[in-house]
MDTraj code that builds the backbone (N, CA, C; nanometers):
import mdtraj as md
import numpy as np

residues = "MET ILE ALA VAL ILE ASP TYR GLY ALA GLY ASN ILE HIS SER VAL ALA ARG ALA LEU THR LYS VAL GLY ALA THR PHE GLU ILE THR GLU ARG PRO GLU LYS ILE ALA ASP ALA GLU ALA ILE ILE LEU PRO GLY VAL GLY ALA ALA ALA ASP THR MET ARG GLY LEU ARG ASP SER ARG VAL ASP ASP PRO VAL VAL THR ALA ILE ALA ARG GLY THR PRO TYR LEU GLY ILE CYS MET GLY LEU GLN ILE LEU PHE GLU LYS SER GLU GLU ASP GLY GLY THR PRO CYS LEU GLY VAL LEU PRO GLY THR VAL THR ARG PHE PRO ASN ASP LEU ASP VAL PRO HIS MET GLY TRP ASN GLN VAL HIS GLN GLN THR PRO SER PRO LEU LEU HIS GLY VAL THR GLN ASP ALA ASN PHE TYR PHE VAL HIS SER TYR PHE ALA SER PRO ALA ILE GLU THR GLN ILE ILE THR THR THR ASP TYR GLY LEU PRO PHE THR SER ALA VAL GLU ARG ASP ASN LEU PHE ALA THR GLN PHE HIS PRO GLU LYS SER GLY ASP ILE GLY LEU ARG ILE TYR ALA ASN PHE VAL ARG ILE ALA GLY GLN GLN ALA LEU PRO ASN PHE SER".split()
xyz = np.array([
    [9.3417, 8.4684, 15.2301],
    [9.3766, 8.6062, 15.2287],
    [9.5280, 8.6463, 15.2017],
    [9.5391, 8.7313, 15.1086],
    [9.6799, 8.7807, 15.0852],
    [9.7059, 8.8909, 15.1732],
    [9.8275, 8.8785, 15.2551],
    [9.8597, 8.9911, 15.3325],
    [9.9536, 9.0656, 15.2636],
    [9.9208, 9.2148, 15.2423],
    [10.0100, 9.3108, 15.1908],
    [10.0792, 9.3865, 15.2958],
    [10.2116, 9.3672, 15.3127],
    [10.2699, 9.4200, 15.4402],
    [10.3010, 9.5681, 15.4264],
    [10.2535, 9.6376, 15.5450],
    [10.2628, 9.7811, 15.5486],
    [10.3659, 9.8080, 15.6628],
    [10.4869, 9.8669, 15.6114],
    [10.5884, 9.8994, 15.7141],
    [10.6071, 10.0534, 15.6574],
    [10.5268, 10.1121, 15.5940],
    [10.5551, 10.2533, 15.5676],
    [10.5887, 10.2729, 15.4393],
    [10.6080, 10.1802, 15.3356],
    [10.6565, 10.1840, 15.1995],
    [10.5664, 10.2795, 15.1167],
    [10.6230, 10.3486, 15.0171],
    [10.5214, 10.4556, 14.9601],
    [10.4397, 10.4014, 14.8510],
    [10.4801, 10.2856, 14.8019],
    [10.3885, 10.2244, 14.6847],
    [10.2872, 10.1436, 14.7210],
    [10.2465, 10.1241, 14.8432],
    [10.1597, 10.0169, 14.9019],
    [10.0091, 10.0507, 14.8301],
    [9.9608, 10.1613, 14.8237],
    [9.8405, 10.1913, 14.7914],
    [9.8255, 10.1743, 14.6331],
    [9.9274, 10.1886, 14.5484],
    [9.9464, 10.1485, 14.4138],
    [9.9115, 10.0004, 14.4106],
    [9.9941, 9.9217, 14.4884],
    [9.9804, 9.7702, 14.4829],
    [9.8331, 9.7275, 14.5218],
    [9.7805, 9.7958, 14.6407],
    [9.6424, 9.7666, 14.6601],
    [9.5360, 9.7846, 14.5255],
    [9.5584, 9.9029, 14.4693],
    [9.4801, 9.9202, 14.3558],
    [9.4856, 9.8259, 14.2570],
    [9.6260, 9.7746, 14.2191],
    [9.6374, 9.6682, 14.1175],
    [9.5776, 9.5304, 14.1766],
    [9.5782, 9.5019, 14.2973],
    [9.5173, 9.3951, 14.3350],
    [9.3686, 9.3880, 14.3329],
    [9.3101, 9.5123, 14.3681],
    [9.1676, 9.5208, 14.3317],
    [9.1275, 9.5010, 14.1964],
    [9.2037, 9.5601, 14.1001],
    [9.1628, 9.5448, 13.9593],
    [9.1544, 9.4079, 13.9126],
    [9.2388, 9.3091, 13.9763],
    [9.2596, 9.1675, 13.9263],
    [9.1758, 9.0802, 14.0021],
    [9.0897, 9.1369, 14.1121],
    [8.9946, 9.0717, 14.1906],
    [9.0300, 8.9848, 14.3101],
    [9.1535, 9.0453, 14.3612],
    [9.2128, 8.9665, 14.4802],
    [9.1564, 9.0006, 14.6065],
    [9.1410, 8.8986, 14.6975],
    [9.1110, 8.9285, 14.8324],
    [9.2374, 8.9383, 14.9076],
    [9.2592, 9.0501, 14.9686],
    [9.3822, 9.0929, 15.0394],
    [9.3425, 9.1815, 15.1628],
    [9.4466, 9.2037, 15.2477],
    [9.4435, 9.3053, 15.3527],
    [9.5751, 9.3656, 15.3874],
    [9.5747, 9.4944, 15.3766],
    [9.6955, 9.5757, 15.4190],
    [9.7063, 9.5519, 15.5674],
    [9.8394, 9.5138, 15.6091],
    [9.8472, 9.4843, 15.7584],
    [10.0056, 9.4998, 15.7915],
    [10.0195, 9.5390, 15.9218],
    [10.1514, 9.5339, 15.9685],
    [10.1566, 9.4427, 16.0974],
    [10.0549, 9.3672, 16.1116],
    [10.0412, 9.2815, 16.2398],
    [10.1188, 9.1475, 16.2162],
    [10.2025, 9.1036, 16.2903],
    [10.2769, 8.9846, 16.2602],
    [10.1899, 8.8505, 16.2583],
    [10.0940, 8.8493, 16.3501],
    [9.9923, 8.7385, 16.3422],
    [9.9198, 8.7284, 16.2209],
    [9.8852, 8.8308, 16.1581],
    [9.8150, 8.8214, 16.0351],
    [9.9024, 8.7805, 15.9232],
    [10.0325, 8.8054, 15.9162],
    [10.1228, 8.7607, 15.8253],
    [10.1520, 8.6307, 15.8321],
    [10.1630, 8.5682, 15.9692],
    [10.1923, 8.4312, 15.9950],
    [10.0568, 8.3479, 15.9547],
    [9.9574, 8.4030, 15.9621],
    [9.8358, 8.3222, 15.9172],
    [9.8025, 8.3294, 15.7740],
    [9.8445, 8.4314, 15.7022],
    [9.8116, 8.4607, 15.5501],
    [9.8335, 8.3422, 15.4636],
    [9.7441, 8.3348, 15.3571],
    [9.7545, 8.2403, 15.2471],
    [9.8792, 8.2756, 15.1618],
    [9.9003, 8.3970, 15.1416],
    [10.0262, 8.4458, 15.0605],
    [10.0540, 8.5887, 15.1222],
    [10.1672, 8.6353, 15.0799],
    [10.2336, 8.7535, 15.1283],
    [10.2796, 8.8252, 15.0020],
    [10.2451, 8.9608, 15.0105],
    [10.3319, 9.0571, 14.9248],
    [10.3854, 9.1584, 15.0166],
    [10.5311, 9.1967, 14.9574],
    [10.5992, 9.2821, 15.0233],
    [10.6441, 9.3868, 14.9415],
    [10.5726, 9.5065, 14.9304],
    [10.6185, 9.6097, 14.8365],
    [10.7282, 9.6794, 14.9113],
    [10.7944, 9.7724, 14.8209],
    [10.8995, 9.8237, 14.8868],
    [10.9762, 9.9448, 14.8010],
    [10.9950, 10.0615, 14.8416],
    [11.0603, 10.1646, 14.7815],
    [11.1619, 10.2160, 14.8676],
    [11.2779, 10.2820, 14.8307],
    [11.3624, 10.3615, 14.9266],
    [11.4807, 10.2829, 14.9541],
    [11.5483, 10.3017, 15.0747],
    [11.6867, 10.2592, 15.1098],
    [11.6750, 10.1121, 15.1875],
    [11.7610, 10.0253, 15.1663],
    [11.7634, 9.9048, 15.2364],
    [11.7586, 9.9182, 15.3925],
    [11.8419, 10.0138, 15.4339],
    [11.8539, 10.0115, 15.5936],
    [11.7112, 10.0616, 15.6558],
    [11.6506, 10.1570, 15.5707],
    [11.5065, 10.2099, 15.6359],
    [11.4115, 10.0806, 15.6124],
    [11.4255, 10.0086, 15.5056],
    [11.3312, 9.8994, 15.4810],
    [11.3546, 9.8012, 15.5948],
    [11.4654, 9.7411, 15.6243],
    [11.5077, 9.6518, 15.7359],
    [11.4589, 9.7119, 15.8651],
    [11.4771, 9.8302, 15.8884],
    [11.4468, 9.9016, 16.0123],
    [11.2743, 9.8903, 16.0309],
    [11.2131, 9.9249, 15.9188],
    [11.0793, 9.9142, 15.9279],
    [11.0148, 9.7826, 15.9551],
    [11.0653, 9.6788, 15.8935],
    [11.0237, 9.5495, 15.9137],
    [11.0552, 9.5004, 16.0562],
    [11.1766, 9.5368, 16.1170],
    [11.2082, 9.5010, 16.2463],
    [11.1215, 9.5596, 16.3401],
    [11.0982, 9.7119, 16.3306],
    [11.0086, 9.7710, 16.4261],
    [10.8725, 9.7310, 16.4224],
    [10.8266, 9.6832, 16.3020],
    [10.6877, 9.6208, 16.2884],
    [10.6877, 9.4899, 16.3475],
    [10.8049, 9.4256, 16.3652],
    [10.8278, 9.2762, 16.4137],
    [10.7827, 9.1839, 16.3098],
    [10.7826, 9.2166, 16.1766],
    [10.7285, 9.1304, 16.0729],
    [10.8497, 9.0647, 16.0025],
    [10.9667, 9.0951, 16.0400],
    [11.0818, 9.0279, 15.9594],
    [11.0913, 8.8753, 15.9918],
    [11.0801, 8.8393, 16.1090],
    [11.0788, 8.6866, 16.1364],
    [10.9685, 8.6299, 16.0904],
    [10.8379, 8.6730, 16.1047],
    [10.7301, 8.6102, 16.0395],
    [10.7290, 8.5801, 15.8882],
    [10.7956, 8.6795, 15.8217],
    [10.8110, 8.6735, 15.6776],
    [10.8884, 8.5621, 15.6480],
    [11.0202, 8.5494, 15.7071],
    [11.1099, 8.4384, 15.6794],
    [11.0497, 8.3176, 15.7119],
    [10.9778, 8.3102, 15.8195],
    [10.9181, 8.1689, 15.8676],
    [10.8198, 8.1343, 15.7704],
    [10.7333, 8.2357, 15.7217],
    [10.6159, 8.2028, 15.6246],
    [10.6833, 8.1559, 15.4963],
    [10.7969, 8.1972, 15.4398],
    [10.8437, 8.1612, 15.3208],
    [10.9074, 8.0153, 15.3312],
    [10.9613, 7.9963, 15.4468],
    [11.0256, 7.8629, 15.4865],
    [10.9254, 7.7526, 15.4851],
    [10.8122, 7.7760, 15.5244],
    [10.6989, 7.6796, 15.5362],
    [10.6210, 7.6571, 15.3980],
    [10.6412, 7.7358, 15.3195],
    [10.5746, 7.7402, 15.1836],
    [10.4802, 7.8387, 15.1475],
    [10.4617, 7.9365, 15.2212],
    [10.3659, 8.0382, 15.1850],
    [10.4048, 8.1132, 15.0657],
    [10.3080, 8.1287, 14.9638],
    [10.3519, 8.2158, 14.8512],
    [10.4039, 8.3554, 14.8706],
    [10.5123, 8.3977, 14.8267],
    [10.5526, 8.5345, 14.8500],
    [10.5902, 8.6181, 14.7217],
    [10.5549, 8.7355, 14.7218],
    [10.5803, 8.8229, 14.6115],
    [10.6525, 8.9473, 14.6627],
    [10.7738, 8.9683, 14.6220],
    [10.8571, 9.0818, 14.6681],
    [10.8637, 9.1742, 14.5429],
    [10.8370, 9.2981, 14.5712],
    [10.8567, 9.4180, 14.4746],
    [10.9558, 9.5068, 14.5009],
    [11.0453, 9.5252, 14.4134],
    [11.1694, 9.6300, 14.4144],
    [11.2470, 9.6068, 14.5528],
    [11.2315, 9.6781, 14.6514],
    [11.2924, 9.6533, 14.7696],
    [11.2725, 9.5096, 14.8418],
    [11.1408, 9.4706, 14.8057],
    [11.0943, 9.3399, 14.8469],
    [11.1710, 9.2374, 14.7907],
    [11.2466, 9.2528, 14.6742],
    [11.3332, 9.1594, 14.6125],
    [11.4639, 9.1797, 14.6792],
    [11.5159, 9.2961, 14.6970],
    [11.6440, 9.3096, 14.7279],
    [11.6731, 9.2595, 14.8803],
    [11.5753, 9.2912, 14.9666],
    [11.5976, 9.2327, 15.1119],
    [11.5964, 9.0969, 15.1322],
    [11.5562, 9.0239, 15.0340],
    [11.5600, 8.8687, 15.0424],
    [11.6975, 8.8347, 15.0493],
    [11.8091, 8.8985, 15.0069],
    [11.9426, 8.8702, 14.9917],
    [12.0081, 8.8763, 15.1303],
    [12.1417, 8.8451, 15.1274],
    [12.2162, 8.8313, 15.2503],
    [12.2602, 8.9793, 15.2954],
    [12.2945, 9.0512, 15.1865],
    [12.3412, 9.1848, 15.2279],
    [12.3326, 9.2936, 15.1009],
    [12.3011, 9.4167, 15.1384],
    [12.3044, 9.5040, 15.0399],
    [12.4243, 9.6026, 15.0789],
    [12.4844, 9.6685, 14.9700],
    [12.5923, 9.7544, 14.9817],
    [12.5371, 9.8776, 15.0307],
    [12.4149, 9.9099, 15.0050],
    [12.3458, 10.0393, 15.0390],
    [12.3762, 10.0903, 15.1886],
    [12.3853, 10.2041, 15.2024],
    [12.3959, 10.2570, 15.3424],
    [12.5160, 10.2021, 15.4184],
    [12.6261, 10.1983, 15.3363],
    [12.7587, 10.1336, 15.4045],
    [12.7531, 9.9875, 15.4433],
    [12.6541, 9.9167, 15.3844],
    [12.6380, 9.7850, 15.4150],
    [12.5348, 9.7484, 15.4963],
    [12.4217, 9.6929, 15.4613],
    [12.3012, 9.6526, 15.5345],
    [12.2773, 9.5012, 15.5444],
    [12.2842, 9.4311, 15.6598],
    [12.2445, 9.2995, 15.6523],
    [12.0913, 9.2815, 15.6116],
    [12.0607, 9.1904, 15.5427],
    [11.9067, 9.1833, 15.4918],
    [11.8560, 9.0498, 15.5505],
    [11.7475, 8.9925, 15.4911],
    [11.6844, 8.8786, 15.5453],
    [11.7696, 8.7477, 15.5414],
    [11.8418, 8.7441, 15.4336],
    [11.9247, 8.6220, 15.4088],
    [11.8304, 8.4865, 15.3674],
    [11.7184, 8.5068, 15.2989],
    [11.6434, 8.4094, 15.2515],
    [11.7106, 8.3475, 15.1207],
    [11.7682, 8.4261, 15.0467],
    [11.8396, 8.3803, 14.9264],
    [11.9911, 8.4281, 14.9259],
    [12.0815, 8.3317, 14.8831],
    [12.2190, 8.3514, 14.8859],
    [12.2446, 8.4807, 14.7765],
    [12.3283, 8.5493, 14.7981],
    [12.3741, 8.6706, 14.7256],
    [12.3571, 8.8050, 14.7751],
    [12.4198, 8.9088, 14.6926],
    [12.4294, 9.0328, 14.7440],
    [12.3604, 9.1261, 14.6506],
    [12.3528, 9.2567, 14.7168],
    [12.2964, 9.3626, 14.6295],
    [12.3916, 9.4623, 14.6071],
    [12.4263, 9.5141, 14.4998],
    [12.5326, 9.6161, 14.4600],
    [12.4624, 9.7265, 14.3804],
    [12.5517, 9.8405, 14.3914],
    [12.4931, 9.9502, 14.3176],
    [12.5432, 9.9493, 14.1774],
    [12.4676, 10.0213, 14.0878],
    [12.4935, 10.0303, 13.9370],
    [12.6506, 10.1090, 13.9284],
    [12.7285, 10.0703, 13.8438],
    [12.8561, 10.1480, 13.8254],
    [12.8248, 10.2929, 13.8017],
    [12.9422, 10.3596, 13.8499],
    [12.9396, 10.5199, 13.8552],
    [12.9188, 10.5678, 13.7329],
    [12.9454, 10.5165, 13.6204],
    [12.9405, 10.5756, 13.4941],
    [12.8021, 10.5509, 13.4228],
    [12.6951, 10.5049, 13.5051],
    [12.5704, 10.5042, 13.4511],
    [12.5015, 10.5966, 13.5366],
    [12.3808, 10.6496, 13.4735],
    [12.2855, 10.7538, 13.5571],
    [12.1961, 10.6729, 13.6279],
    [12.2022, 10.7134, 13.7624],
    [12.1215, 10.6425, 13.8691],
    [12.0314, 10.7394, 13.9278],
    [11.9169, 10.6971, 13.9584],
    [11.8470, 10.5699, 13.9517],
    [11.8218, 10.5300, 13.8267],
    [11.8231, 10.4114, 13.7893],
    [11.7576, 10.3397, 13.6661],
    [11.6217, 10.3753, 13.6775],
    [11.5530, 10.4678, 13.5912],
    [11.4206, 10.5052, 13.6242],
    [11.3602, 10.4905, 13.4765],
    [11.2450, 10.4458, 13.4569],
    [11.1560, 10.4389, 13.3498],
    [11.1332, 10.2852, 13.3002],
    [11.0806, 10.2870, 13.1749],
    [11.0618, 10.1604, 13.1045],
    [11.1703, 10.0856, 13.0598],
    [11.1757, 9.9620, 13.0626],
    [11.2869, 9.8734, 12.9987],
    [11.2377, 9.7423, 12.9924],
    [11.3104, 9.6646, 12.9039],
    [11.2666, 9.5362, 12.8589],
    [11.3030, 9.4352, 12.9643],
    [11.2136, 9.3374, 12.9781],
    [11.2297, 9.2102, 13.0637],
    [11.2716, 9.0960, 12.9807],
    [11.3862, 9.0308, 13.0005],
    [11.4083, 8.9224, 12.9045],
    [11.3841, 8.7846, 12.9838],
    [11.3044, 8.7014, 12.9479],
    [11.2748, 8.5816, 13.0325],
    [11.3699, 8.4799, 12.9911],
    [11.4364, 8.4370, 13.1088],
    [11.5324, 8.3180, 13.1116],
    [11.4811, 8.1826, 13.1159],
    [11.3772, 8.1715, 13.2035],
    [11.3167, 8.0457, 13.2216],
    [11.1641, 8.0588, 13.2448],
    [11.0822, 7.9491, 13.2092],
    [10.9419, 7.9590, 13.2278],
    [10.9012, 7.9820, 13.3789],
    [10.7956, 8.0580, 13.4122],
    [10.7568, 8.0715, 13.5519],
    [10.6099, 8.0960, 13.5473],
    [10.5512, 8.0398, 13.6334],
    [10.3820, 8.0870, 13.6414],
    [10.3694, 8.2179, 13.6684],
    [10.4785, 8.2901, 13.7303],
    [10.4476, 8.4399, 13.7511],
    [10.4522, 8.5021, 13.6177],
    [10.5111, 8.4525, 13.4996],
    [10.5070, 8.5183, 13.3831],
    [10.4041, 8.4668, 13.2809],
    [10.3152, 8.3942, 13.3266],
    [10.2231, 8.3386, 13.2497],
    [10.1489, 8.4528, 13.1704],
    [10.1495, 8.4383, 13.0215],
    [10.0758, 8.5509, 12.9437],
    [10.1784, 8.6624, 12.9096],
    [10.2864, 8.6825, 12.9882],
    [10.3702, 8.8070, 12.9588],
    [10.4626, 8.7489, 12.8381],
    [10.4575, 8.8479, 12.7480],
    [10.5536, 8.8229, 12.6095],
    [10.7001, 8.8503, 12.6480],
    [10.7707, 8.7880, 12.5833],
    [10.9200, 8.8083, 12.5785],
    [10.9642, 8.9401, 12.5468],
    [11.0510, 9.0047, 12.6336],
    [11.0980, 9.1366, 12.6052],
    [10.9892, 9.2525, 12.6241],
    [10.8910, 9.2006, 12.7184],
    [10.7960, 9.2982, 12.7371],
    [10.8416, 9.4130, 12.8436],
    [10.7977, 9.5267, 12.8316],
    [10.8312, 9.6445, 12.9017],
    [10.7838, 9.6694, 13.0440],
    [10.8610, 9.6873, 13.1211],
    [10.8085, 9.7187, 13.2590],
    [10.8652, 9.8500, 13.3217],
    [10.8102, 9.8925, 13.4264],
    [10.8682, 10.0199, 13.4931],
    [10.9622, 9.9866, 13.6084],
    [11.0685, 10.0487, 13.6015],
    [11.1918, 10.0332, 13.6917],
    [11.2021, 10.1707, 13.7646],
    [11.2548, 10.1664, 13.9005],
    [11.3120, 10.2698, 13.9625],
    [11.4025, 10.2254, 14.0752],
    [11.5452, 10.2233, 14.0388],
    [11.6238, 10.1642, 14.1481],
    [11.7669, 10.2092, 14.1174],
    [11.8562, 10.2032, 14.2177],
    [12.0025, 10.2323, 14.1965],
    [12.0797, 10.1159, 14.2200],
    [12.0306, 9.9986, 14.2879],
    [12.0968, 9.8924, 14.3322],
    [12.0196, 9.7689, 14.2651],
    [12.0874, 9.6703, 14.2482],
    [12.0573, 9.5399, 14.1881],
    [12.1115, 9.4157, 14.2650],
    [12.0241, 9.3076, 14.2517],
    [12.0673, 9.1729, 14.3152],
    [12.1686, 9.0990, 14.2313],
    [12.2528, 9.0249, 14.2982],
    [12.3288, 8.9454, 14.2283],
    [12.3246, 8.8000, 14.3062],
    [12.2267, 8.7231, 14.2536],
    [12.2043, 8.6026, 14.3038],
    [12.3184, 8.5023, 14.3040],
    [12.3506, 8.4313, 14.4023],
    [12.4509, 8.3250, 14.4074],
    [12.4030, 8.2178, 14.3239],
    [12.2877, 8.1723, 14.3123],
    [12.2502, 8.0605, 14.2545],
    [12.1548, 8.1069, 14.1155],
    [12.2400, 8.0865, 14.0136],
    [12.1791, 8.1513, 13.8679],
    [12.0320, 8.0903, 13.8329],
    [12.0197, 7.9578, 13.8818],
    [11.8810, 7.9064, 13.8339],
    [11.7764, 7.9693, 13.9022],
    [11.7934, 8.0723, 13.9956],
    [11.6810, 8.1290, 14.0657],
    [11.6510, 8.2554, 13.9800],
    [11.7191, 8.2780, 13.8863],
    [11.7043, 8.4016, 13.8078],
    [11.5948, 8.3703, 13.7132],
    [11.4898, 8.4417, 13.6885],
    [11.3871, 8.3979, 13.5862],
    [11.3846, 8.5066, 13.4788],
    [11.4295, 8.6316, 13.5113],
    [11.4351, 8.7371, 13.3941],
    [11.5537, 8.8298, 13.4326],
    [11.6147, 8.8707, 13.3163],
    [11.7114, 8.9795, 13.3226],
    [11.6816, 9.1055, 13.2482],
    [11.7493, 9.2239, 13.2621],
    [11.7178, 9.3355, 13.2057],
    [11.8600, 9.4021, 13.1897],
    [11.8658, 9.4833, 13.0714],
    [11.9952, 9.5396, 13.0439],
    [11.9960, 9.6917, 13.0794],
    [12.0893, 9.7316, 13.1489],
    [12.1143, 9.8733, 13.1794],
    [12.2530, 9.8981, 13.2012],
    [12.3294, 9.9153, 13.0918],
    [12.4722, 9.9169, 13.0809],
    [12.5362, 9.7876, 13.1214],
    [12.4778, 9.7032, 13.1850],
    [12.5036, 9.5636, 13.2061],
    [12.3800, 9.4847, 13.2220],
    [12.3862, 9.3564, 13.1951],
    [12.2676, 9.2714, 13.2397],
    [12.2439, 9.2415, 13.3840],
    [12.1363, 9.2739, 13.4381],
    [12.1012, 9.2554, 13.5807],
    [11.9912, 9.1835, 13.6066],
    [11.9872, 9.1072, 13.7175],
    [11.8629, 9.0377, 13.7553],
    [11.7297, 9.1069, 13.7864],
    [11.6187, 9.0989, 13.7152],
    [11.5001, 9.1594, 13.7346],
    [11.3934, 9.1029, 13.7947],
    [11.4003, 8.9574, 13.8104],
    [11.3029, 8.8804, 13.8802],
    [11.3599, 8.7429, 13.9138],
    [11.3279, 8.6888, 14.0256],
    [11.3720, 8.5628, 14.0797],
    [11.2697, 8.4811, 14.1163],
    [11.2909, 8.3550, 14.1288],
    [11.1895, 8.2461, 14.1844],
    [11.2575, 8.1376, 14.2555],
    [11.1990, 8.0899, 14.3558],
    [11.2678, 7.9638, 14.4239],
    [11.1290, 7.9090, 14.4955],
    [11.0953, 7.8082, 14.4362],
    [10.9675, 7.7470, 14.4907],
    [10.8539, 7.8279, 14.4936],
    [10.8129, 7.8535, 14.6145],
    [10.6972, 7.9490, 14.6426],
    [10.7302, 8.1053, 14.6485],
    [10.8671, 8.1309, 14.6218],
    [10.8966, 8.2704, 14.6452],
    [10.9086, 8.3428, 14.5020],
    [10.8649, 8.4445, 14.4835],
    [10.8747, 8.5267, 14.3522],
    [10.9058, 8.6750, 14.3989],
    [10.9877, 8.7291, 14.3134],
    [11.0195, 8.8762, 14.3384],
    [11.0668, 8.9499, 14.2094],
    [11.0272, 9.0748, 14.1869],
    [11.0509, 9.1470, 14.0783],
    [11.1145, 9.2819, 14.1279],
    [11.2410, 9.3147, 14.0492],
    [11.2934, 9.4485, 14.0512],
    [11.2060, 9.5642, 14.0163],
    [11.1415, 9.5330, 13.9016],
    [11.0483, 9.6164, 13.8445],
    [10.9228, 9.6418, 13.9255],
    [10.8394, 9.7425, 13.8742],
    [10.7152, 9.7580, 13.9732],
    [10.6007, 9.7212, 13.8721],
    [10.5355, 9.6159, 13.8882],
    [10.4173, 9.5716, 13.8120],
    [10.3025, 9.6785, 13.8245],
    [10.2876, 9.7294, 13.9581],
    [10.1523, 9.8245, 13.9765],
    [10.1789, 9.9512, 13.8935],
    [10.3063, 9.9761, 13.8477],
    [10.3355, 10.0923, 13.7727],
    [10.3334, 10.0642, 13.6181],
    [10.3088, 9.9361, 13.5926],
    [10.3589, 9.9027, 13.4492],
    [10.2183, 9.8600, 13.3578],
    [10.0966, 9.9262, 13.3904],
    [9.9941, 9.9191, 13.3146],
    [9.9327, 9.7608, 13.3073],
    [9.8753, 9.7290, 13.1890],
    [9.7986, 9.5887, 13.1775],
    [9.8929, 9.4806, 13.1903],
    [10.0225, 9.5007, 13.1495],
    [10.1106, 9.3781, 13.1575],
    [10.1543, 9.3638, 13.3116],
    [10.1583, 9.4630, 13.3901],
    [10.1832, 9.4574, 13.5216],
    [10.0884, 9.3883, 13.5981],
    [9.9572, 9.4330, 13.5651],
    [9.8410, 9.3740, 13.6254],
    [9.8343, 9.2152, 13.6007],
    [9.8867, 9.1849, 13.4891],
    [9.8864, 9.0379, 13.4670],
    [9.9839, 8.9640, 13.5675],
    [10.1011, 9.0327, 13.6060],
    [10.1876, 8.9691, 13.7189],
    [10.1054, 8.9474, 13.8331],
    [10.0278, 9.0474, 13.8745],
    [9.9511, 9.0378, 13.9988],
    [9.8451, 8.9233, 13.9752],
    [9.7797, 8.9323, 13.8702],
    [9.6751, 8.8102, 13.8512],
    [9.7431, 8.6731, 13.8579],
    [9.8581, 8.6493, 13.7981],
    [9.9193, 8.5280, 13.8227],
    [9.9673, 8.4986, 13.9577],
    [10.0155, 8.5991, 14.0209],
    [10.0473, 8.5631, 14.1722],
    [9.9174, 8.5286, 14.2454],
    [9.7990, 8.6047, 14.2212],
    [9.6711, 8.5748, 14.2769],
    [9.6374, 8.4342, 14.2556],
    [9.6626, 8.3648, 14.1353],
    [9.6373, 8.2245, 14.1262],
    [9.7288, 8.1445, 14.1853],
    [9.8562, 8.1845, 14.1966],
    [9.9398, 8.1046, 14.2812],
    [9.9091, 8.0919, 14.4238],
    [9.8480, 8.1984, 14.4586],
    [9.8131, 8.2165, 14.5974],
    [9.6704, 8.1290, 14.6131],
    [9.6191, 8.0636, 14.5287],
    [9.5037, 7.9825, 14.5340],
    [9.3703, 8.0593, 14.5269],
    [9.3793, 8.1921, 14.4808],
    [9.2613, 8.2634, 14.4446],
    [9.2273, 8.2649, 14.2971],
    [9.1155, 8.3071, 14.2577],
    [9.0584, 8.3250, 14.1191],
    [9.0819, 8.4630, 14.0777],
    [9.1697, 8.4804, 13.9862],
    [9.1713, 8.6205, 13.9276],
    [9.0418, 8.6413, 13.8425],
    [9.0138, 8.7644, 13.7885],
    [8.9065, 8.8078, 13.7050],
    [8.9351, 8.7495, 13.5732],
    [8.8291, 8.7176, 13.5018],
    [8.8352, 8.6480, 13.3751],
    [8.9205, 8.7107, 13.2674],
    [8.9375, 8.8379, 13.2616],
    [9.0072, 8.9104, 13.1679],
    [9.1658, 8.8957, 13.1895],
    [9.2092, 8.8376, 13.2991],
    [9.3326, 8.8131, 13.3121],
    [9.3625, 8.6629, 13.3280],
    [9.2768, 8.5870, 13.2506],
    [9.3081, 8.4379, 13.2355],
    [9.4123, 8.3997, 13.1424],
])
top = md.Topology()
chain = top.add_chain()
for i, resn in enumerate(residues, 1):
    res = top.add_residue(resn, chain, resSeq=i)
    for name in ("N", "CA", "C"):
        top.add_atom(name, md.element.get_by_symbol(name[0]), res)
traj = md.Trajectory(xyz[None], top)
């Protein structure tokens, strides 16, 4: 079972619809024991870093997520689910995050319109099972004002340009995360979810092979 973490994020039902379309077996849950026992974890997220971290702590799922990642459970983070993996975000005056990955999250420069919202190209930097069947420079949907700056460049699997090149997806062993929203990106976004379903050991529907 794939655990989709519910801590009050607004895009969780869009993620659930996407997973249903690719044939995943999943459960929306906020129970720490469900997350600890899951075969894989998806953490959707929209909004502010401080609110996200507060929601995870209040639901007591922050430590189970970190523990599950450390023991090898496949993890997919979406948008804020990527940003909170890092050590600290500049948002809300400085927010300590989960610290799973070294690096920080910073705001786009003031001379750019924020949030960065809409479709933009994703440039693949290195092969990844999450990107199987995704063409180079495919368009995905974004909505965010902050971006991650990983300390370890080899963990960056895609970049995107918005006034400057920024990290739009990362990978480390069993951990995958995207700044863009696959659930809002049509068929190409569904392929991202189908790929993660296979990473999680499940069988995606044949039209996503």
